[in-house]
Each structure stands twice: as C-alpha cells, then as structure tokens.
N, C-alpha and C positions, 0 to 999 in steps of 0.2 A: 391688622397685623396678622390675622389668621390667613386672609387673603394672600398677603406677601410671602407667609410659611409656604402656602400650595404652590404658589408661582416658583419658589426655590426648589420644592421638591420635583415639581415637573421638570425643571431645567436638569436636575440631577440626574433624573431618570433617561431624559433625552439623551444627556451626555454619556451615561452608562451603556444605553442602547447603541450608540454610535461606536463605541469602541467594542462593544461586544459583536458588532456587525462588520468591524473593518475589514475582514476578510471572511467569505462565506465559506460553511462548512464543506460544501461541495469542491470548492477550490483546495481548501486545505486538504481532504481526503485523497483527492485527485493528484496534486503535486506535492504535497508536503506531509506525507504519513509520519508519524512518530516512529522510530526504530523501535523493535521489539527487544528491549533489553532493560535491566533494572539499575537504577542509579542511587548511588549514595551520597549525593552532594547535598548541601544543607537545604536548598528549597525543595529539590525534587525527591527528596527524602521524606518531604512532609505531605500527609493525606490531604490536608486541607487546600483550598484554592488560594494559596497565598504565598508570599515571600518570606524567608527565614528572616528572623530579627538579627540585630547586631549582637545581642546576647546569645542567640543559637548558634551565629556563625564563628563568634570567637571560641564557643566552647567546641564546636566541630573542630577547629583548628588545634586548640590545645589538646584535645584527647589524643589526636594522631601524633603530635610532637613528643607527648608524655609516653607514649607506646613504642617509638622508634626513633632511636638516637640519630637517623639520618636524617631527621627533619628537625630544624631549628626556626623560631620564631624571633623577629627583631620588630619593635615597634619604631618606625622611622621618624615618626612625628604624631602632633594631636591637631587634629583639625579644628575648624572655627566652632563647631558645636561640641567640642570636648571629647571627641571620638579618637581614640587610639587608632593608627594607621599601620596594621600589620603587614611585614612582608615575611613570606616563607623561603626558609633555604633548604634545598635537597641536596646533601653531598654525604659520599661516604667517607669523608674525612681523609680520603687518600690527598697529601699535599703534594701531587704531582703538578710541577710548575707548567706542563703542556696542556693541563685540563682545560677546557674550552668553558668560558663562562656565558651562560645564555639567560637572558633577561625575558620574563614574559609579563605581561599587565592586562588588566582588564577594567571596565566601568571608568575609564577617566572621564566619560561621559556618563552620568550617573543613571540614566534611563535607559541604559543599554546592558542589562544584567547577565546575557548569555556568557560573555567573556568570563566573569568571575566563576559560573558555574562551571564552565569547562575546563577552568583551571584547577578547580577544586576536583573535578573527576581526574584530570590529569595526577593531580597529587597522590590520589588513591591508587591509580594504577601503577605508578612507581613504587609506592610502599608495599603493595600488596602483590605484585606480579612479578615475577623472575624476568620476564622479557622487558618490563619498565624498570626494573631496578638496576639491570647491566648499564643502563646509560649513565648511571652515577660513576661509571669507572672511567669514563673520559670527560664528564661534564658535570660543573657544578651549577644547579639550576635556582634561579632567584625568582620569586614569584610575588607581585604586586596585584592581588585579585580585585582589590577595590579602591584603586587610585583616588577617585573623587568619593570617599566614603560617605560624606553627608548628602551629597548628590543621590548617591546608591539608595539610600534610605526613605529620601524624600522623593524617589523617582522623578528626578529633574536632570537635564542635561548639565546645567551648570552647577558651579560650587554654591556653598551656602552664601558666600559673598556675591554670588551674581556673575562670575566669570566662568567663560569656556576654556577650561585647563588645557584642550589640545590647541588652543589658539594664544596661549600664553607660555610658549616655549623659549622666548627670549627677553621679552618686556617683564615678565614676572610682576604683573600687578596683584596677583594672588599669592598669599603665603603658602599655600598648600602646592602651588606650582614650584616654588623653591624647595619644598620638602620633597617632592617626588624627584626633581632634577637632581638635587645632591645625593638623594639614594642611589640614583641611577650612575651618576658620576664616581661614586664611592665603590661600586660594583665594578665599575669600567669594563662592561661586557663585550664579547665578542660577536654575539649574535643578539638580537632583539626583536620581539614581535609585540605589537599593541593591538589587542582584539576590542573592535567595536561592533555595533549593530547600525544597520541603516533602515531607514523608512521605506519600504517598497510602495505604499500608496500615499502619491502625493499630487498637487495640483499640476505639475509640470509633465504629468503623464496622461494628462485629460484629453491629449490627441489620439488616445487608443480607443477606437471603436466608437460606439453609441453611448457607452455608459462609463467611459474611463477605463483604467486599467491599473496595472501594477508593474513593477520590475520583477521579472521571474527569478532570478538566480539566487541559489541558498548562501552563496560566498562569492565575495567582491575582494580581488586582490589591489591593494595600492603600495607598489614599490615607488621609490624616488627616482626623478629623471634630473636632480637637480645637480648641475655641472661641478659645484664645488665640493661634492662628494666624490672621493677617487673612482674612478670608472671601473677597476676591478670588484670594488664593494657593488655597485650597482649591478654588475654582470652576475656575481655570486648570488645576488638577492634572488633573481629570476632562476638561476640554476639549482639553488640548494634549498630555497625556502617556497618558490611559488610553484614551480614546474612538477615537483614530487608531489605537493600537497594537492595539486590539481588530479595527478594520477589517483591518489588515494581516495579522492572525492568521487572521481569517475566510478572506481570499485564498488564505493558504497551506496552509489545510485544519487549522488547529490549534484546539482549543477553548480557552476561558477563561471565567473568572467572578471574582467576588469573594473575596479571600482571607478564610477563616474557621477559628476554632479551634471545636472540639466541647467541650461540658460534658455528660458523661453519667452525672453525679451524682444526676439527678433522675427523675421519671416518664418522660420523653421527652427525646432529645438536643435541645440548645439551641446555635445557633450564633451565635457573636460576629462580626460585620462591622465593618469599619473601625477604624483607629487612634484610641485616645483618650488615649495618656499618651506624654510624652515620653522615656520608657525606650527607645523604639524611634525607628530613624532616620527613617522617614518623617515623624513629628513633630517630632522634635529637629531635622532639616535645615530643615524648615519654618519653625521660630521663629527662624532666622537670616534670615527674609525669603527663601527659596528656594521656588520652585515643585519640590514634591517628590513622590516615589512611592516606595513598596516593591514590588518584583516577585517572586513566587514562581513557581519552575518545578518540575514535577513530577519529583521525582528522588533523595531523600535514601534512601540505602542500596541504591541502584540500582547503584553501582560505575560500569561502561563502558555498561550496559545502557541503550540508548536515548540515549546521550551525544550522538550526532549531532543527533538530534532537539531535546535539551534545549539544546545550544549554539546551534543555529540559532533557538530560541524567543527565548532572551536577546538574539540578534543583531537579529532582526525589531523587538523592543520598543526596543532601542537606537537601532537605526537610524530608527525612526519618531519617536523623540523628536528626533533631530538633524534630519530633515526639518522636523518642525513648528517647531523652535526657528529654522531658517533662514529657512523661509516666513513665519514670524510674529515676527520679530526686535524690529520696532518695538512691536507689542502686548506682548510679554512684557517688555520693557525699561519700558514705562509701568505695568504691572501691579507690577513688582518696586518700582519707584521709589515709587508711590504708596503700597505698603504699607510701605515704609521710613518715608516721612514721616507716615504714620497712626500707626506705632509712635513715632517721635520726638515728634510732638504728643500723644501719651498719649490717643487718641481712643475707645479701647475699654476698657469695665470687665474686671475680671479675673473670668474663671471658675475657681472653687477646686475645687468636687465636681460631679459631675453624673450622670444615667444616659442609658442607650442608650434609643432607642424599641424597641418591639416590633412584629413582623409576621411574617407566615407567607411564605415563598418557596419556589419548587420547585427542587430541587438535585438534579443527576445523580451516580449511582455507578455504579462496575461490579460486577455480581453475579457472584461466582466459581463459585456452582454452576451458571449457566447460560451465563456469558461474554456477558452482553447487559448493556444499560443499564437501568437502573431510575431512576424519578424518584420522590423523596420531597417532599412538603410539609412543610416544618418550621420552628419558631419560631426566629426570629433577633432577636437584639439588635442593632441597627444605630446604631454611632457616628456615622455621617454624618447622623444626625437625633438630635442629642445635646441633651438638656436639662439645663441648669445649674440647680443645687440651691443652692449656696453663691455668692453673687456680691458682689464688694467693688468700691468705687470705686478706679480706679488713682491710687495717690499721686504726689508729685512725685519721692520716691525713698524708700530704705529707708537707716537707719543699723544698722550690725552692730557690737555690742560688741567690744573687744579680747579675744582668747583664742580667736576662732573662725577661725582661719587656715587650717584645712582648708576650710571654706566660702568664704573668699576665695579660695583658690588655685582651686578648682573653677570659680567665678565667673569668674575671667581665663581658664581655659581655655575657657569659653563665650564669650570675646569681651567681657565685661563691663568697661566701664572702670571703676575704682574710685580714689577719692579717700581716701588716709590724713589724717585730721584733725590738723592741725599745733597746734592749741591747744584747751582746753576748749570746749565747744560747748554753750549752753543751748538747748533745742529743745521745742517741744510736739509731742508724738507720739502716735500710736495704739499701743499695746502689746497682745500676746497674754498673756492668762493662761491657763494649762492646766487645766481644769476636768476633763477626762478623759483618762487614758492607759493605754494597753495595748500590750503587745508580743507578737508572733506566737510561738507554741510550736514551730513548725516554722522551721528555719533556711532561709533562701533568698538565695543568693549570699553565703553565708558570713555573713548577718546576719540578725539577728531583727527584721524590720521593725516600725516603731512606727505606731500610730495615737492621734491626737488629737483634741480636741475643745477650743477655745479660746474666750475671750470677750474682746471687744477694750475697753481700758481707756483713758481718755485721760489724760496726764499730762504735767507739765512735768519734764524730766530733763536734767542736765548729763552730757554724754559727754565723757570725758577725752581728751587727746591720744592719738593712737594708735588710736581708734575709726574704723570706714570708712563713708565716703559713697558710697551707689550711686545716683546720679541716673538718672531714666527717660527722659529727652529723648535717647535713644541708640538706636543701629540694632538692636541685639541686646537690648534691654530685655525682649522676650517671654521670653526665658530665665530672667530674674531673677524675673518674676512668677510663672513655673511652678515655680521651686525653693523661693522665700523664703515663700510662703504655707502655712503650717505643715499644713493639712489636705490638701495636694495629696498624691496618690497617688505621685507622682514627686518629692516635694520633699525636702529636706535633713533636715527632720524624720523623715518617714517612713523615709529610707534612714541615719538614725541619723550622718549627717554633722554634724549638730546635736543634741546629747542633752539630754534634758529629763527631767522627771517632773510629777506632778500636783501642781498648787499653784503651779509655777514661773512667773515671767515669763520668757518667751523673750528671747532676746539679739538680736531683731530686731525693729525699730521702723520704724512707717510716719510718713512726714513727709507732711503733707496740704496744707500752704501755708507 
C-alpha cells in the first residue's frame, strides 16, 4: 500500500512538473511579458497562486451591481452541479430603440479562463471610467462570463455531463447548451463575441526545430466563412471586429493572426482557416443575423502563467469592439437590419456542402531549441474563400412530420417560429430519398455521426393534423436551412436528431410554392 502511495505521489509530481515547464521562463519573458498594470478582476486580485472560487466571483459580481444601477445581473439557468449561471447586463437604461445590443461570453470551454477575467476587467472599465461608461449611450452590453460554469471550476473543456458546449450549438445534447442558446436568443444581439483560449504547445507542432515548438501568436481571430450567413455580416465582422482589434493589439505590442487547426495526418501539416460550420459559436451566432466572431487567446494549460497578458488581450479586443460599435452604430444597425430583411425575403440560395480554397501562407512559431521565431510557408484551407458544391433553391418553408419532436424542440431553441398544423394538409412538396447512408465508426460527442446522399423527389402528399410547418420568411430562418438540409455537416440528420437509413424518405419536406 505504501509503495502504491509513493508511485501515485511520483506521478503527481511528474504531472505538476510537466505543466510547470510547459513554457520556459526564457520564452515567457522574451515574447510574452505581463503588462505593467494593476488588475481588480476576481482571480488577478488574489495574492495566492490560484483561481477565484464560485463564491468569490459571485460576490465580486454582486458587489458591483449593488454599487451601480447601470449593472444588473440575471441568473439564466442552473448547471448540472447546481450552480446558478450569471449574465451581466450593462446599460444606462436609456430605452432608445436604436441602441445596439452586444453579447460577449467567455469560458464556454471551462479550461479557458482568460475570457472570464477579461470580461470582468471590461465590466470594471465601463463602471469606473468615463471613457468606458460613454459606450452605454449607444450600447446595451450583455456578458456571460462563465458559459460553462461547471467546467470552469473543474478546469475541464467539457461540461459536467461530458459535452463540448461549442460543438453543441444545434443538436443540444447538453441542457446547458439550451440554457446558453435561449439566453442568447432572448437578447437577440446585433454584435456577438465569444472568447476562447488555444493550446500553443501541441503534438502537431513537433515539426518545428529539433525540440518542437509552439504557435507564436497572442490572439487568433476566427470569423465565419459560412455562405448561409448573409455576406454583409461576414464583411462587417472583418471591418468592425477584427481589423480594428488587430490595430489595437499592434499598438499594445501583442501579436495576432487567424485562428487555425492543424492536420498532421498527411505528408505535410495542413492548416484550416475560418469557420464553416454552425456547430461553433462564430457561425451559429451569425445565423441569427448578428455580426459575430470567435477570438482565441494563447493560454490553455498555462494556469496563471501570463494570465495578466491573456486577460489584457481579451480586454483590448472587447473594448475595441465596443469602440467600433459606438462609433459606427448607425452603419451597424443598417447592416443588421438589411441582413434580417434579406433573410425574411428569402433572397439567397442554400449552400448545403462545400470546400475551402487552398493557398500557402507564412506562419510563425517559437522554436524551443533556439528560443527564436521561425516562419514556415504552410498549406492553408481557407473557409473564408468557400466554394459551395451542393446548392439548393430556398423554399417557402419546410413541413416536418409528426414524431420528430426532438427536431422541433431544437428549432424552437434556435428561435424558429413553428406552426402545428390543425387539420390535414394536402401539399405539393420536394422530399428527400436517402440513396446512400453511412455512420462513423468512431463516436463523437457520444454519437456516431451519419452521412447521407439524397435525391429530391416531387410528390403530392397529405400531411395529417399535428405535422409542423416552418415558414422561412422569418428572422432566424438561416438556422432552419442549415440544420434541415440532410447533407449539411451540422444538420439534424448528421447529428442523428432525425434518424434514417438507406432507401427511406426523410420526414422533412420542402414547399416551393
């Protein structure tokens, strides 16, 4: 027993040593020095080398709300572990209908704490500085600092029920995903930013130098290239959220780049740039006709290492977004309103599947053998230059058959208005016949994803009372077209919300006139 105890202690020491040395102090001091400033955030105001507790954070929030009536707090739900999930609202209570609603959230992955700290820093800045307080003249700001609150205090990416909440934006397998989405849709923001952290030191970077390396940049930006998001919103994301923030980061001496994942399964590493699927927030939030971006800060597994710099990175980007929204509120209102009208008028076809363009771009890494920067010219698949392969005309609406209540519940969570048919309805429809069907061998998010190929067949069909009618002349219709087309890689068929098999006619039907 004693021998077993010693082995466990040894392994714990080795693990602690590994994380303590995940980045050398030489690299930290050379490339990532902390800013010379004082922080009043819940964790960075603590002298001890730890993170603030749930009680400490809730006291931090409530103390500020009690002192300033521009700040209010709403508990949007209760987590699996019984924690209330706070949402902060900052408003000068000017009920001007032209005010822009801005949504900011952090820690939807619980082991990414800088987002929460940076948003708490932003809260103090708005409440305690005239320059920050002026933003409330044109903006109502909603902050969800710890979206995955159980994961935040367990220091885990997933929720307490084991789901990645940023891969659960349409299938809603986790009840907390429903809580977050319903809170978001109730606010119905015009601008949305989701703050994450990324792991710079990973096996895919082993090709750097003799000892491997790390991704260099402080901040990575992930806008969406998904074609079912109105083009004006995609352009506005770069113009108002990304480019100005990059200039602010440059001025502060912080590095930045586009967010990328690395595929090292082939002959050379291949980078993926830009978001192309609604399973992640930057695209999902844009489908509600918001100007939206996901921002990644360099920091997973770092604990409190460089936390001041990481927190300030979040603050710089967040404050830049408020400044741009304040300065260009009329232009932003016009873009959002036009995008909503375009959606209601069914102006755009549906992009069902597609591929990213390919190019080579220079990317910087830290070489651990030399503690110097190195640049590699790498192949990049760019979703911001996306080519659609399957394109379909946008119907007037969809009919969904009785018995698919899980899909109906998810559509309601996405803000889709649904009409339950009160008497039998005879309709000419386009239906999907499944001609190919496979399921993944490997489980992902507790499901084996499906892949289908369908052919469209035209038929006249009687739909009984209790079937569902989803018209597309509504504001959130872009969600519907993204999840109901069966080949969509983020659709209800793919995620097994609607199950099928080869040869079946799917219970989703397109009404064209």
